[in-house]
Every structure is written in structure tokens, then in C-alpha cells.
C-alpha positions in Angstrom: -59.7 -93.3 75.5 -56.1 -94.2 75.4 -54.7 -96.5 78.0 -51.7 -95.5 80.1 -49.3 -98.0 81.6 -47.3 -97.4 84.8 -44.0 -95.6 84.1 -44.9 -94.7 80.6 -45.5 -91.1 79.7 -48.4 -90.2 77.7 -47.8 -90.2 73.9 -47.9 -86.8 72.2 -49.0 -86.6 68.6 -46.6 -84.8 66.4 -48.0 -81.6 64.9 -47.2 -80.5 61.3 -44.4 -77.8 61.1 -45.4 -74.4 59.8 -43.0 -72.9 57.2 -42.2 -69.3 58.1 -40.8 -66.7 55.7 -37.2 -65.8 56.3 -37.0 -62.1 57.0 -33.6 -60.4 57.1 -33.9 -58.1 60.1 -30.2 -57.6 60.6 -28.4 -54.3 60.1 -26.9 -55.4 56.8 -29.7 -56.0 54.2 -29.4 -58.2 51.2 -27.2 -56.6 48.5 -26.8 -57.2 44.8 -23.0 -57.4 44.5 -23.0 -57.8 40.7 -24.8 -54.5 39.7 -22.3 -52.0 41.2 -19.4 -53.8 39.5 -21.3 -53.8 36.2 -22.0 -50.1 36.4 -18.4 -49.4 37.4 -17.1 -51.4 34.4 -19.4 -49.6 32.0 -18.4 -46.2 33.2 -14.7 -47.2 33.0 -15.2 -48.4 29.4 -16.9 -45.1 28.4 -14.0 -43.2 30.0 -11.5 -45.2 28.1 -13.4 -44.7 24.8 -13.6 -40.9 25.5 -9.9 -40.7 26.2 -9.1 -42.6 23.0 -11.3 -40.2 21.0 -9.7 -37.1 22.6 -6.2 -38.5 22.0 -7.0 -39.2 18.4 -8.5 -35.7 17.8 -5.5 -34.1 19.5 -3.1 -36.1 17.3 -5.0 -35.1 14.1 -5.1 -31.5 15.2 -1.4 -31.5 15.9 -0.7 -33.1 12.6 -2.7 -30.4 10.8 -0.8 -27.7 12.7 2.5 -29.1 11.7 1.5 -29.4 8.1 0.3 -25.8 8.1 3.5 -24.6 9.7 5.5 -26.4 7.1 3.5 -24.8 4.3 3.9 -21.4 5.8 7.7 -21.9 6.1 7.9 -23.1 2.5 5.9 -20.0 1.3 8.2 -17.7 3.3 11.2 -19.3 1.7 9.7 -18.9 -1.7 8.9 -15.3 -1.0 12.4 -14.6 0.3 13.8 -16.2 -2.8 11.6 -14.1 -5.1 12.6 -10.9 -3.2 16.3 -11.7 -3.6 15.8 -12.4 -7.3 13.9 -9.1 -7.7 16.6 -7.2 -5.8 19.3 -8.8 -8.0 17.5 -7.8 -11.2 16.9 -4.3 -9.9 20.5 -3.9 -9.0 21.6 -5.0 -12.4 19.4 -2.5 -14.2 20.8 0.8 -15.4 19.2 4.1 -14.4 17.5 4.4 -17.8 16.1 0.8 -17.5 14.8 1.6 -14.0 13.1 4.7 -15.3 11.5 2.7 -18.1 10.4 0.0 -15.7 8.7 2.6 -13.5 6.9 4.1 -16.5 5.8 0.6 -17.5 4.4 -0.1 -14.1 2.6 3.3 -14.2 1.0 2.4 -17.5 -0.2 -0.9 -16.2 -1.7 0.8 -13.2 -3.5 3.4 -15.4 -4.9 0.6 -17.6 -6.4 -1.0 -14.5 -7.9 2.3 -13.3 -11.4 3.2 -14.4 -11.8 6.9 -15.1 -15.5 6.6 -15.7 -15.8 5.0 -12.3 -13.9 7.9 -10.7 -16.2 10.5 -12.2 -19.3 8.5 -11.3 -18.2 8.3 -7.7 -17.2 12.0 -7.6 -20.5 13.0 -9.1 -22.4 11.0 -6.5 -20.4 12.6 -3.7 -20.7 16.3 -4.6 -23.6 18.4 -3.3 -25.6 20.4 -5.8 -24.3 23.7 -4.4 -20.7 22.8 -5.3 -19.2 23.2 -8.8 -16.0 21.4 -9.8 -13.6 23.8 -11.5 -10.5 21.6 -11.9 -9.5 17.9 -11.5 -5.9 16.9 -11.7 -4.8 13.3 -11.2 -1.4 13.4 -9.6 -0.8 9.6 -9.4 -2.3 6.2 -9.9 -1.3 3.0 -8.2 -2.6 0.0 -6.4 -3.8 -0.3 -2.8 -4.0 -3.9 -2.0 -5.9 -5.5 -4.8 -7.7 -2.3 -5.8 -6.6 0.7 -8.0 -6.1 4.0 -6.2 -5.5 7.6 -7.3 -4.4 10.9 -5.7 -6.3 13.9 -7.0 -5.9 17.6 -6.9 -9.5 18.8 -6.8 -10.7 22.4 -7.0 -14.3 23.2 -6.3 -16.3 26.5 -6.1 -18.9 27.2 -3.5 -20.7 30.3 -2.1 -20.7 28.9 1.5 -17.8 27.2 3.3 -20.3 25.0 5.1 -21.1 23.3 1.8 -17.5 22.3 1.4 -17.2 21.1 5.0 -20.3 19.0 4.5 -18.9 17.6 1.2 -15.7 16.5 3.0 -17.6 14.8 5.8 -19.8 13.0 3.2 -16.7 11.8 1.4 -15.2 10.5 4.6 -18.4 8.6 5.6 -18.6 6.8 2.2 -15.1 5.3 2.6 -14.2 6.0 -1.0 -12.6 9.5 -0.9 -10.3 11.0 1.8 -10.3 14.7 1.3 -8.1 17.4 2.9 -8.6 21.1 2.4 -5.3 22.8 1.6 -6.3 26.3 0.2 -9.2 28.7 -0.1 -9.1 31.6 -2.6 -11.8 34.1 -3.9 -13.3 33.1 -7.2 -11.8 34.7 -10.2 -14.0 36.3 -12.8 -16.4 39.2 -13.1 -19.5 38.8 -11.0 -18.4 35.6 -9.4 -19.4 35.1 -5.7 -18.0 32.7 -3.2 -14.6 31.0 -3.1 -12.6 28.3 -4.7 -11.4 25.5 -2.5 -8.4 23.3 -3.3 -8.3 19.8 -1.8 -6.0 16.8 -1.8 -8.1 13.8 -2.4 -7.2 10.1 -2.1 -9.5 7.8 -4.0 -10.0 4.1 -3.7 -13.1 2.7 -5.4 -15.3 0.2 -3.8 -15.2 -3.4 -4.9 -18.1 -4.2 -7.3 -20.3 -1.1 -7.4 -20.1 2.6 -7.5 -21.6 5.1 -5.0 -25.4 5.5 -5.4 -26.1 9.0 -6.5 -29.0 11.1 -5.1 -31.1 13.9 -6.5 -29.1 16.5 -4.7 -25.9 15.6 -6.4 -24.4 17.7 -9.2 -23.1 16.2 -12.4 -19.4 16.6 -12.7 -18.3 18.8 -15.6 -15.3 17.1 -17.0 -14.8 19.9 -19.6 -13.1 22.0 -16.8 -10.8 19.2 -16.0 -7.2 20.2 -15.8 -5.9 17.0 -17.3 -5.5 13.4 -16.0 -1.8 13.6 -15.2 0.9 16.1 -14.6 
């Protein structure tokens, strides 16, 4: 038992302090202030890189456009110069020289033209019920980078529907453009049907001829009226 003296309060033993966890119960929780700034800086860096890339691409594209425009302008100048030179040469030519030049161009065009290809395409386009009685080549030239010819074609048929179908087939193939200009009875004893005269514009396909079918008639070139007028 402890002894107490008068006027002296009893002695209290000190108790060990208990460590309590510090809880943030306030309305503002703990925040990591470094992370938002890091994300913001990263996004800003990406934006700057993207802008630089877009600016570089735009600059390169504009440079290519300027180069192309300069090339086009140079080509136009060269073309204008060549046209002026050609006009000057043509003006200096005499009428006889101009006629000779025209004939020379016609000869060159005819050398480029394939007559066998013409007859092969024509043979593949004609139905078996139609007979060719005359072919006259009125002119040969160039259409773009391909040779072209204007023909006077006369065919014989017993039924007008066969000629109509032939014209439609020619148009659908994209090689011939035919226009009916006259229809006359066939001449000769015992001949039935009519003769049909057509203006035909011919531009062969690039690379291959029309594929013939079994219903097509072979073109008889013996009745050809000549390749030129």
C-alpha cells in the first residue's frame, strides 16, 4: 500500500500513449499534385509534335504543287512555241507544198492503219443473214493515239430487222458507229430483199480484235469497191 502525506495528492502512474492512424476526414482529400501536371505536359508535347508534323506535310505538299504548276507552265510555253513555229512554217508554204504535205500525212496515216484488222472486226460484227456488197474507205486518220477510218458500207439483207440489229451490235461493241443513209431494192434477176447503204466510223480497239461468233458471216472482200476514192 502506498502511503499518503497530508496535502499531497496521490501519485498517478503515467500510461503509455497509443499511436493512432491519422485519417483525413476533411472535405479536401489528399491529392497527387504531380500527376496532373505530368499528363498535361505529355499531352501538350504530343500536340506540338502533331502540329510540327502537319506543318511539315503541308509545306512539302505546297512545294510539290508549286513545282507541278511550274512544270505545267513550262510545257504550255513549249506548246505555244511549237504552235507558233508550225503556223509560221505553214504560212510560208506554197499551195502546192501544202497539198503535198497533206498527202504525206495521209500516207503516214494509211501505213498506220491495219486493213486486215478492219476486215476482221467487220466480219465479227456482221450477222450471218447479211451480205456485204461494197466497202469504200472514204478517209483514214488518227483519233487520239489510234487510227480511225470513215467507211461507205453497202450490205444486202432480206429483212430490215437484220440491218437494225447489226447497227445496234456495232454500237454496243464500241468499234463501229453506223448510220443508215439509204435503202434500195437489190439489183439483179431473182434477187430478194434490199441493199442498205451506211456511213460507218471505225476506231479499232487497243490490243485485240472483236471476238467472232458462229453466227457471223465472213466478209467477201472481192466485192469491195476499193480502199479509197
